[in-house]
C-alpha positions in Angstrom: 108.3 -47.9 -47.7 109.0 -45.1 -45.3 106.1 -42.8 -44.5 106.4 -39.5 -46.1 105.9 -36.5 -43.8 105.5 -32.9 -45.1 106.9 -30.6 -42.4 105.7 -26.8 -42.7 107.3 -24.0 -40.6 106.8 -20.3 -41.0 110.6 -19.8 -40.3 113.7 -20.9 -41.9 115.2 -24.3 -41.2 118.2 -22.3 -39.8 116.4 -19.9 -37.6 116.1 -20.1 -33.8 115.6 -22.7 -31.3 112.5 -24.2 -32.9 114.5 -25.2 -35.9 117.3 -26.7 -33.6 114.5 -29.0 -32.0 113.1 -30.0 -35.4 116.5 -30.8 -36.9 117.4 -32.9 -34.0 114.2 -34.9 -34.4 114.2 -35.4 -38.1 117.8 -36.4 -38.3 117.3 -39.1 -35.9 114.0 -40.6 -37.3 115.6 -42.1 -40.3 112.5 -44.5 -40.8 110.6 -41.6 -42.1 111.0 -39.2 -45.1 110.6 -35.6 -44.5 109.8 -32.8 -46.8 110.5 -29.5 -45.1 108.5 -26.5 -46.6 109.2 -23.2 -45.0 108.6 -19.4 -45.2 111.5 -17.2 -44.8 113.4 -14.0 -46.3 115.5 -16.3 -48.5 116.2 -19.9 -49.4 118.1 -22.2 -47.1 121.0 -23.8 -49.0 120.3 -27.2 -47.5 116.4 -26.9 -48.2 116.3 -25.0 -51.5 113.3 -27.0 -52.9 111.2 -26.3 -49.7 111.2 -22.4 -49.9 107.6 -21.0 -50.3 108.4 -17.3 -50.2 108.2 -14.7 -47.4 104.6 -15.3 -46.1 101.9 -12.7 -45.1 103.5 -11.4 -41.9 106.5 -9.7 -43.5 104.7 -7.0 -45.4 105.3 -3.8 -43.5 103.5 -2.5 -40.4 100.0 -1.8 -41.5 99.8 -4.5 -44.1 101.3 -7.1 -41.7 98.8 -6.0 -39.1 95.8 -6.3 -41.7 96.8 -9.6 -43.1 97.6 -11.1 -39.7 94.1 -10.1 -38.4 92.5 -11.6 -41.4 94.5 -14.8 -40.8 93.7 -14.9 -37.0 90.0 -14.0 -37.2 89.2 -16.8 -40.0 88.4 -14.8 -42.9 89.5 -15.9 -46.5 93.2 -15.1 -46.9 94.7 -15.5 -50.3 98.2 -15.8 -48.6 97.1 -18.5 -46.5 95.2 -20.3 -49.4 98.4 -20.2 -51.6 100.4 -22.0 -48.8 97.8 -24.6 -48.3 97.5 -25.2 -51.9 101.2 -25.7 -52.2 101.1 -28.2 -49.2 98.1 -30.1 -50.4 100.1 -30.7 -53.7 103.0 -32.5 -51.8 103.0 -36.1 -52.0 102.9 -37.3 -48.3 101.2 -39.6 -45.8 100.9 -36.9 -43.0 101.5 -33.1 -42.2 103.6 -31.8 -39.4 103.1 -28.1 -38.8 104.8 -25.8 -36.2 102.2 -23.1 -35.0 104.8 -20.2 -35.2 103.3 -17.3 -37.3 101.2 -18.5 -40.3 101.6 -22.2 -39.0 98.7 -22.0 -36.8 96.0 -21.1 -39.4 97.8 -23.4 -42.0 97.3 -26.4 -39.6 93.7 -25.5 -39.2 93.3 -25.3 -43.1 95.0 -28.5 -43.7 92.9 -30.4 -41.1 89.6 -29.0 -42.4 90.1 -29.2 -46.1 91.0 -32.9 -46.1 90.6 -36.0 -43.9 92.8 -38.5 -45.6 96.2 -37.1 -44.3 96.3 -36.4 -40.7 97.8 -33.2 -39.4 100.2 -32.9 -36.4 100.8 -29.6 -34.7 104.0 -28.6 -32.8 103.6 -25.8 -30.3 106.9 -24.2 -29.2 105.4 -20.8 -28.0 101.6 -19.8 -27.4 100.6 -17.7 -30.2 98.8 -15.2 -27.9 101.1 -15.5 -25.1 104.3 -15.0 -27.0 103.8 -13.6 -30.5 101.2 -11.2 -29.5 102.5 -10.3 -26.1 106.1 -9.8 -27.5 105.1 -7.6 -30.4 103.4 -4.3 -29.9 101.8 -4.4 -33.4 100.0 -7.6 -32.6 99.1 -7.2 -29.0 95.5 -6.2 -29.8 95.0 -9.5 -31.4 95.6 -11.6 -28.4 92.1 -12.8 -27.9 91.6 -13.6 -31.5 94.8 -15.6 -31.5 93.6 -17.4 -28.4 90.3 -18.4 -30.1 92.1 -19.7 -33.2 94.5 -21.6 -31.1 91.7 -23.4 -29.2 89.9 -24.2 -32.5 93.1 -25.5 -34.1 94.2 -27.7 -31.2 90.5 -29.3 -31.1 90.7 -29.7 -34.9 94.1 -31.4 -35.8 94.7 -35.0 -35.2 97.5 -34.7 -32.7 99.7 -32.0 -31.1 102.8 -31.7 -29.0 104.0 -28.9 -26.6 107.4 -27.8 -25.2 106.7 -28.1 -21.3 104.6 -29.7 -18.7 103.2 -26.1 -17.8 102.1 -25.7 -21.6 100.4 -29.1 -21.5 98.4 -28.2 -18.4 97.6 -24.9 -19.9 96.2 -26.2 -23.1 94.3 -28.9 -21.1 92.7 -26.1 -19.0 91.7 -23.8 -22.0 90.6 -26.4 -24.5 90.2 -29.7 -22.6 92.8 -31.8 -24.6 96.1 -33.0 -23.3 98.9 -33.0 -25.8 102.2 -34.8 -25.8 105.4 -33.3 -24.7 108.3 -33.3 -27.1 111.8 -31.6 -26.6 114.8 -31.5 -28.6 116.7 -34.8 -28.8 120.2 -34.8 -27.7 122.3 -38.1 -28.0 123.9 -39.1 -24.6 127.4 -38.8 -26.3 126.8 -35.1 -26.9 127.6 -34.3 -23.2 130.9 -32.8 -22.3 132.8 -35.1 -20.0 133.3 -33.4 -16.7 137.0 -32.8 -15.9 138.8 -30.8 -13.4 136.9 -27.7 -11.8 137.2 -24.4 -13.7 140.0 -22.5 -12.5 138.8 -18.9 -12.4 142.1 -17.3 -11.8 140.5 -14.5 -9.7 137.8 -14.0 -12.6 134.3 -15.1 -12.6 133.2 -16.0 -16.1 129.4 -16.2 -17.0 128.6 -17.8 -20.4 125.5 -17.1 -22.4 124.1 -18.2 -26.0 121.4 -16.9 -27.9 118.7 -14.0 -27.3 118.1 -11.9 -24.3 114.4 -11.4 -23.7 114.5 -8.2 -21.8 117.4 -5.7 -22.0 116.2 -4.1 -18.7 116.2 -7.3 -16.8 119.6 -8.3 -18.1 121.1 -4.9 -16.9 119.6 -5.8 -13.6 121.6 -9.0 -13.6 124.8 -7.3 -14.7 124.6 -4.8 -11.9 124.1 -7.4 -9.3 126.9 -9.4 -10.6 129.2 -6.4 -10.4 128.3 -5.4 -6.9 128.7 -9.1 -5.7 131.9 -9.7 -7.4 133.6 -6.5 -6.4 132.7 -7.3 -2.9 134.6 -10.6 -3.2 137.5 -8.8 -4.8 137.1 -10.5 -8.2 136.4 -9.4 -11.8 133.3 -10.7 -13.4 133.0 -11.1 -17.2 129.9 -12.3 -19.3 130.8 -13.8 -22.6 127.7 -13.8 -25.0 127.6 -15.7 -28.3 124.9 -14.7 -30.9 123.2 -12.2 -28.9 121.1 -9.4 -30.6 122.5 -6.8 -28.2 125.5 -4.5 -28.9 127.9 -2.9 -26.5 126.3 0.5 -26.8 122.9 -1.2 -25.3 124.8 -1.5 -22.1 125.3 1.3 -19.6 128.9 2.8 -19.9 129.9 1.8 -16.5 128.9 -1.9 -17.2 130.2 -2.3 -20.7 133.7 -3.7 -19.7 131.9 -6.6 -18.1 130.2 -7.8 -21.2 131.9 -9.3 -24.3 129.9 -10.1 -27.4 130.9 -12.7 -29.8 129.4 -13.6 -33.3 127.0 -16.6 -33.4 128.9 -19.9 -34.0 128.0 -23.4 -34.5 126.8 -25.0 -31.3 129.6 -27.6 -31.3 132.2 -24.7 -31.2 130.4 -22.7 -28.4 129.9 -25.7 -26.0 133.6 -26.1 -25.2 134.0 -22.4 -24.4 130.8 -22.5 -22.2 132.2 -25.5 -20.4 135.1 -23.3 -19.2 132.7 -20.7 -17.6 132.1 -20.5 -13.9 128.4 -20.9 -14.7 125.9 -20.0 -17.7 123.1 -17.6 -17.5 119.4 -18.1 -18.7 116.5 -15.6 -18.3 112.9 -15.3 -18.8 111.0 -11.9 -18.8 109.3 -10.5 -15.8 106.8 -8.2 -17.8 103.3 -9.1 -16.9 102.1 -9.3 -20.6 104.7 -12.0 -21.1 103.6 -14.2 -18.2 102.1 -17.0 -20.3 105.2 -17.1 -22.4 107.3 -17.4 -19.4 105.2 -19.9 -17.6 104.7 -22.3 -20.8 107.8 -22.1 -23.1 111.2 -23.4 -22.4 114.4 -21.9 -23.6 116.3 -24.1 -26.2 119.5 -22.8 -24.8 119.0 -25.0 -22.0 119.9 -28.0 -24.2 123.2 -26.2 -25.0 123.9 -25.6 -21.4 123.2 -29.4 -20.5 125.8 -30.3 -23.1 128.3 -27.8 -21.6 127.8 -29.2 -18.1 128.0 -25.9 -16.1 125.6 -24.7 -13.3 122.7 -22.5 -14.6 121.8 -19.2 -13.1 118.2 -18.7 -13.8 117.0 -15.1 -13.6 113.2 -15.4 -14.1 109.7 -15.3 -12.4 108.9 -17.9 -9.6 106.1 -19.4 -11.9 108.2 -19.8 -15.1 108.9 -23.0 -16.8 112.7 -22.2 -16.5 112.6 -22.0 -12.7 110.7 -25.3 -12.6 113.5 -26.9 -14.9 116.2 -25.8 -12.8 114.4 -26.7 -9.6 113.3 -30.1 -10.9 116.9 -31.0 -12.3 118.9 -29.5 -9.4 121.2 -28.1 -11.9 121.6 -24.4 -10.7 120.0 -21.5 -8.7 117.2 -19.1 -9.4 116.7 -15.4 -8.6 113.3 -13.8 -9.0 114.8 -10.4 -9.4 113.0 -8.8 -6.5 115.7 -8.8 -3.7 119.2 -7.8 -4.3 120.3 -9.5 -1.1 118.6 -12.9 -2.5 120.4 -12.2 -5.6 123.9 -11.9 -4.0 123.0 -15.4 -2.2 122.3 -16.8 -5.5 125.6 -15.7 -6.9 127.2 -17.0 -3.9 125.4 -20.4 -4.0 126.1 -21.1 -7.6 129.8 -20.6 -7.0 129.5 -23.5 -4.6 127.5 -25.8 -6.7 129.2 -28.8 -8.3 126.6 -30.6 -10.5 128.0 -34.2 -11.1 128.4 -35.9 -14.4 125.5 -38.2 -13.4 123.1 -35.5 -12.9 123.7 -34.1 -16.5 123.2 -37.7 -17.9 119.9 -38.1 -16.0 118.7 -34.6 -17.3 119.7 -35.5 -20.9 117.8 -38.9 -20.5 114.6 -37.5 -18.9 114.2 -34.4 -21.0 116.2 -34.7 -24.2 116.5 -38.4 -24.6 115.0 -41.2 -26.7 111.5 -40.5 -25.2 111.2 -37.6 -27.7 111.9 -39.7 -30.7 109.5 -42.3 -29.4 106.9 -39.6 -29.0 107.2 -38.5 -32.7 107.2 -42.2 -33.8 104.1 -42.8 -31.9 102.4 -39.8 -33.6 103.3 -40.6 -37.1 102.6 -44.2 -36.8 99.2 -43.9 -35.2 98.1 -41.1 -37.6 
């Protein structure tokens, strides 16, 4: 009989890169039976039975700060207790919890309240380095979140992380080395490379998903405009599913940026594959250095499928820079020197990433090894 796994996330099965990673794994782990329980603003049509409500971090400014502080410091929380009670009532052989928002405390409570069913934790973003650092309302809770993170990682049975940098970071602060698990991509998902993109005098940059810092993005647009005009070409950035709007861009740059509604990934990939190159950024703000150094953009998995060179706009110590450098799939600009930025723009126009390189990236980062990791976790627990 298949092992039953209760998966808990404090976000919708439809929301963000974390859900993309999870869906890619559970869809291809057919030997296990998964029950996905989640917090969200509303039910997801594919998982209506798993909906547990909105959670304690969506209660307005002051209430959310108070309830989050109670949750992180370890005090009794009726909201957390209610979630844990629901999960303990699920018939399962093991728990799989994602650390996002309420997930970190829920994992600790599940591991502390019972021993018969093991708890596995997935960390896609460090709580203190991402959630606290990116949200002004929670910034004062960074140290408290760090303490809870260390305690939880030491309490759960096993955990996985999203990058080698994150694994090293947690090994340093809590003395335990976790697994690494990425999104799973079947090898057949890669776009077959055809003839080079014919830019017809136009340089087209593709992007999918969120922009982490509007100021840094405008810096890139400005660089691209100066560089392309000097070459006598027009540059256009095509963006799918971005939260920014045209009015967020300075007037003199607005014609360069075209926003499109979010589309299913399989519809966007062929359009990204027609771009000159694709763009990915990680923030330079000092308060976000742990996030930039340890997380990994899920959009990279989309770009690998599209098979276009990646322009990384990010700190030199970021996991994004390390990925591009290790895979030899693009160029990186650290945002400091405009001359180096122009050189990066020039270099990416001359890059031709062979099909075999994308195949190697798929196998090394997003291949069967990720399914093997989760099988090992659930079979040993």
